[in-house]
C-alpha positions as CSV (number, residue, x, y, z in Angstrom):
1,M,86.4,-5.5,1.2
2,A,84.0,-3.2,3.0
3,D,83.1,0.3,1.6
4,L,85.4,2.7,3.5
5,T,84.3,5.9,1.6
6,V,83.0,8.8,3.7
7,K,81.6,12.2,2.8
8,I,82.8,15.4,4.4
9,G,81.1,18.4,2.9
10,Q,81.9,18.3,-0.9
11,L,84.7,15.8,-0.2
12,T,84.5,12.0,-0.8
13,L,87.3,10.4,1.1
14,K,88.5,6.9,0.0
15,N,88.6,5.9,3.7
16,P,88.0,7.8,7.0
17,V,91.7,8.1,8.0
18,L,93.3,11.5,7.9
19,T,96.6,12.8,9.3
20,A,96.4,15.7,11.8
21,S,98.0,19.1,11.1
22,G,101.4,19.7,12.5
23,T,102.3,16.0,12.8
24,F,102.7,15.1,9.1
25,G,104.5,18.0,7.6
26,Y,103.2,18.5,4.0
27,G,102.9,14.8,3.4
28,L,106.0,14.5,1.3
29,E,108.1,13.9,4.4
30,Y,106.3,10.5,4.8
31,A,106.2,9.4,1.2
32,D,109.2,7.1,1.7
33,F,107.3,5.1,4.4
34,F,104.1,4.2,2.5
35,D,101.9,5.1,-0.5
36,L,100.2,8.3,0.5
37,S,97.2,7.5,-1.8
38,E,96.2,4.7,0.6
39,I,94.8,7.1,3.2
40,G,91.8,9.3,3.1
41,G,93.5,12.6,3.3
42,I,96.4,14.7,4.6
43,V,95.9,17.9,6.7
44,V,99.1,19.9,6.1
45,K,100.8,22.0,8.8
46,G,99.3,25.2,9.9
47,T,99.5,28.1,7.4
48,T,99.1,31.8,8.2
49,L,98.8,34.9,6.1
50,H,102.3,36.1,7.1
51,P,105.4,34.1,8.0
52,R,105.7,33.1,11.6
53,E,108.9,32.3,13.5
54,G,107.0,30.3,16.1
55,N,107.8,30.4,19.8
56,A,111.3,30.3,21.4
57,Y,112.9,27.0,22.4
58,P,112.4,24.8,24.3
59,R,108.9,24.2,22.9
60,M,108.4,20.5,23.2
61,A,108.4,18.2,26.2
62,E,107.6,14.5,26.8
63,T,104.9,13.7,29.3
64,P,103.5,10.4,30.6
65,A,101.6,8.9,27.7
66,G,101.8,12.1,25.6
67,M,103.7,15.2,24.8
68,L,103.5,19.0,25.2
69,N,104.2,21.3,22.3
70,A,104.4,25.1,22.0
71,V,105.7,25.4,18.4
72,G,103.5,28.4,17.8
73,L,102.4,27.8,14.1
74,Q,105.9,28.3,12.6
75,N,105.5,28.5,8.9
76,K,106.7,30.7,5.9
77,G,103.2,32.1,5.2
78,V,100.6,31.5,2.6
79,D,102.4,33.1,-0.4
80,Y,105.3,30.7,0.2
81,F,102.9,27.8,0.4
82,V,101.3,28.8,-2.9
83,S,104.5,29.3,-4.8
84,H,106.7,26.5,-3.3
85,I,104.7,23.9,-1.4
86,Y,101.6,23.6,-3.5
87,P,103.4,22.7,-6.7
88,A,105.2,19.9,-4.9
89,I,102.1,18.4,-3.3
90,K,99.2,19.0,-5.7
91,E,99.6,15.7,-7.5
92,I,99.5,13.5,-4.3
93,N,96.6,11.2,-4.9
94,T,94.6,11.9,-1.8
95,C,92.6,14.8,-0.4
96,M,95.1,17.5,0.6
97,I,93.6,19.9,3.2
98,V,95.3,23.1,4.4
99,N,95.1,24.0,8.1
100,V,94.5,27.8,8.2
101,S,95.3,30.0,11.2
102,G,95.3,33.7,12.0
103,S,95.5,36.4,14.6
104,T,92.6,38.4,13.3
105,I,89.5,37.7,11.2
106,D,91.0,39.6,8.3
107,D,94.0,37.4,8.5
108,Y,91.9,34.2,8.3
109,V,89.8,35.6,5.4
110,A,92.8,36.7,3.4
111,C,94.6,33.4,3.9
112,A,91.5,31.3,3.1
113,A,90.9,33.4,-0.1
114,R,94.4,32.6,-1.3
115,I,93.9,28.9,-0.7
116,N,90.5,29.0,-2.4
117,D,92.2,29.6,-5.7
118,L,94.2,26.4,-5.6
119,E,92.5,23.8,-7.8
120,K,94.0,20.7,-6.1
121,I,93.2,21.8,-2.5
122,P,89.6,20.8,-2.0
123,A,89.2,21.8,1.7
124,I,90.6,23.9,4.5
125,E,90.6,23.2,8.2
126,L,90.1,26.5,10.0
127,N,92.1,26.4,13.2
128,I,90.3,28.5,15.8
129,S,91.7,26.4,18.6
130,C,95.5,26.7,18.8
131,P,96.7,27.1,22.5
132,N,100.2,28.0,21.5
133,V,99.8,31.6,20.2
134,K,99.5,34.7,22.2
135,Q,96.8,36.3,20.1
136,G,94.0,35.0,17.8
137,G,93.5,31.3,17.3
138,M,92.6,30.2,20.8
139,A,90.6,33.3,21.5
140,F,88.2,32.6,18.6
141,G,87.7,29.0,19.6
142,T,86.6,29.6,23.2
143,D,83.8,32.0,22.6
144,C,80.6,31.2,20.5
145,A,80.3,34.7,19.1
146,S,83.9,34.9,18.1
147,A,83.9,31.5,16.6
148,A,80.8,32.3,14.6
149,A,82.2,35.6,13.4
150,V,85.4,34.1,11.9
151,V,83.6,31.2,10.3
152,K,80.9,33.6,8.8
153,A,83.6,35.9,7.4
154,V,85.7,33.0,5.9
155,R,82.6,31.4,4.4
156,Q,82.0,34.5,2.3
157,V,85.3,34.1,0.5
158,Y,85.8,30.3,0.6
159,N,83.5,28.1,-1.5
160,K,85.0,24.6,-1.0
161,T,84.7,22.3,2.0
162,L,85.2,24.2,5.3
163,I,86.2,22.2,8.3
164,V,86.5,24.0,11.7
165,K,88.9,22.7,14.3
166,L,87.6,23.1,17.8
167,S,89.3,23.6,21.1
168,P,88.6,21.3,24.1
169,N,89.6,24.1,26.5
170,V,86.0,25.3,26.9
171,T,83.1,24.7,29.2
172,D,80.8,23.2,26.5
173,I,82.3,22.3,23.2
174,T,78.9,21.5,21.7
175,K,77.9,25.2,21.9
176,I,80.9,26.2,19.8
177,A,80.2,23.4,17.3
178,Q,76.6,24.6,16.9
179,A,77.7,28.2,16.5
180,V,80.1,27.4,13.6
181,E,77.6,25.0,12.0
182,T,75.1,27.9,11.9
183,E,77.5,30.1,10.0
184,G,78.3,27.6,7.3
185,A,80.9,25.1,8.6
186,D,80.7,21.8,6.6
187,A,82.3,19.8,9.4
188,V,84.0,20.2,12.7
189,S,87.2,18.5,13.8
190,L,88.0,17.8,17.5
191,I,89.8,17.9,19.7
192,N,92.8,20.1,19.4
193,T,95.3,19.8,22.3
194,L,94.4,20.4,25.9
195,L,96.3,23.1,27.7
196,G,99.0,21.8,29.9
197,M,102.4,22.5,31.4
198,A,105.5,20.9,32.9
199,V,108.0,22.1,35.5
200,N,111.7,21.4,35.8
201,T,112.1,20.6,39.5
202,E,115.9,21.2,39.5
203,T,115.6,24.8,38.2
204,R,112.0,25.4,39.4
205,K,111.4,26.8,35.9
206,P,108.8,25.8,33.3
207,V,110.0,23.3,30.8
208,L,108.4,25.2,27.9
209,S,109.5,28.7,27.0
210,T,105.8,29.7,26.9
211,I,105.1,28.1,30.3
212,T,102.0,26.3,29.0
213,G,101.5,24.3,25.8
214,G,99.3,21.8,24.0
215,L,99.0,18.3,25.5
216,S,98.5,15.5,23.0
217,G,98.9,11.8,22.8
218,A,97.2,8.7,24.3
219,C,96.6,10.5,27.6
220,I,93.9,12.8,26.1
221,K,91.9,10.1,24.3
222,P,89.1,9.6,26.9
223,V,88.5,13.4,26.9
224,A,88.5,13.5,23.1
225,L,86.2,10.6,22.8
226,R,83.7,12.1,25.2
227,M,83.7,15.4,23.4
228,V,83.3,13.8,20.0
229,Y,80.3,11.8,21.3
230,Q,78.6,14.9,22.7
231,T,79.3,17.0,19.6
232,A,78.1,14.4,17.1
233,K,74.7,14.3,18.9
234,A,74.5,18.2,18.9
235,V,75.2,19.0,15.3
236,K,74.0,17.7,11.9
237,I,77.3,18.2,10.1
238,P,80.1,15.5,10.1
239,V,82.4,15.3,13.1
240,I,86.1,14.4,12.5
241,G,87.5,12.9,15.7
242,M,91.1,13.0,17.0
243,G,93.0,12.8,20.2
244,G,95.3,10.0,21.2
245,I,94.5,7.6,18.4
246,S,97.4,5.1,18.2
247,C,95.7,2.0,16.6
248,A,92.7,0.8,14.6
249,K,90.8,0.0,17.8
250,D,91.1,3.7,19.0
251,A,89.9,4.9,15.6
252,I,86.9,2.5,15.7
253,E,86.0,3.8,19.2
254,F,85.7,7.3,17.7
255,I,83.6,6.2,14.8
256,I,81.2,4.2,17.0
257,A,81.0,7.3,19.2
258,G,79.9,9.4,16.2
259,A,82.9,10.4,14.1
260,T,82.5,10.3,10.4
261,A,86.3,10.3,10.0
262,I,89.3,10.5,12.2
263,Q,92.7,12.1,12.3
264,I,96.0,10.6,13.6
265,G,98.5,13.1,15.2
266,T,101.1,12.4,17.8
267,Y,101.5,8.7,16.9
268,N,102.8,9.6,13.5
269,F,106.1,10.5,15.3
270,I,106.2,7.0,16.8
271,D,105.2,4.9,13.8
272,P,105.2,6.8,10.5
273,T,103.0,4.1,8.9
274,I,100.3,4.2,11.5
275,S,97.7,5.9,9.3
276,V,97.7,3.1,6.7
277,K,97.7,0.5,9.4
278,V,94.6,2.0,10.9
279,A,92.8,2.1,7.6
280,E,93.6,-1.6,7.1
281,G,92.5,-2.3,10.6
282,I,89.1,-0.6,10.2
283,N,88.4,-2.6,7.1
284,E,89.3,-5.8,8.9
285,Y,87.0,-4.9,11.8
286,L,84.1,-4.1,9.4
287,E,84.5,-7.4,7.6
288,R,84.8,-9.4,10.8
289,H,81.6,-7.8,12.2
290,G,79.6,-8.1,9.0
291,F,79.4,-4.4,8.2
292,S,79.2,-3.6,4.5
293,S,80.4,0.0,4.9
294,V,82.0,2.2,7.5
295,Q,78.9,4.5,7.5
296,E,77.0,1.7,9.1
297,L,79.4,1.9,12.1
298,T,79.3,5.6,12.6
299,A,77.3,6.7,15.7
300,S,76.4,3.0,16.4
301,L,77.1,3.2,20.1
302,Q,74.7,1.0,22.0
303,V,73.4,2.9,25.1
């Protein structure tokens, strides 16, 4: 068997397969389908300082080769996470990563500081790229100065592995990546959803209550792959690639393009065992092509 371990900041993942925030709950929801210890890590759903009700319904819609969502970071807040969720997930034998969101820098800082105290949570994914909230989130992810400011502030209170999730809804994603790298990000994850919309032609109204929402699924893979390739060449920190991964071949494309690890999102809704299948598929590919480790495959694109 090839060596599948990868390093992300202070983390050592047993393999490069992670689940994407918002598509895998807190992990426990998928425990009946496969052994969660068989994947590299789980990024739990978005957590904010205060409880959020999320957006009004309807907030999901199917699209050709993908889906739109405008859930809006619905969660019960970080205090509830610490008291109720953390005790239930802390013994899962894989890297548990909390996706942290906020409306202000102070919100991000306070939430990250609370998570920093949790012994069995070795990393956070700072979500500065959510297109489904009216304030914060997206605003930080589309401007270099704002992105740098929130990462700098969080870095002062958070001393574990800090991953920053980037928005594709920008002119040049590499500039945002470089800005957060400068302020202490240990890795970047990309891409979050693309901004999209759908229209009900019978009513001539938007399908989503928020009019626009986040587009994910197989349809965004070529865009995600291009952005991962560009970003991996622009920064020295690890890049975690995601966007439309539905099989091992998709994941391998991202790794060849420069991703150290990958996240699987929308396809978890189609096949709840996809993440472990992808990990097995990566190993099979490495052995078939004579690679001794997945690190040898990373950024090996022949151009």
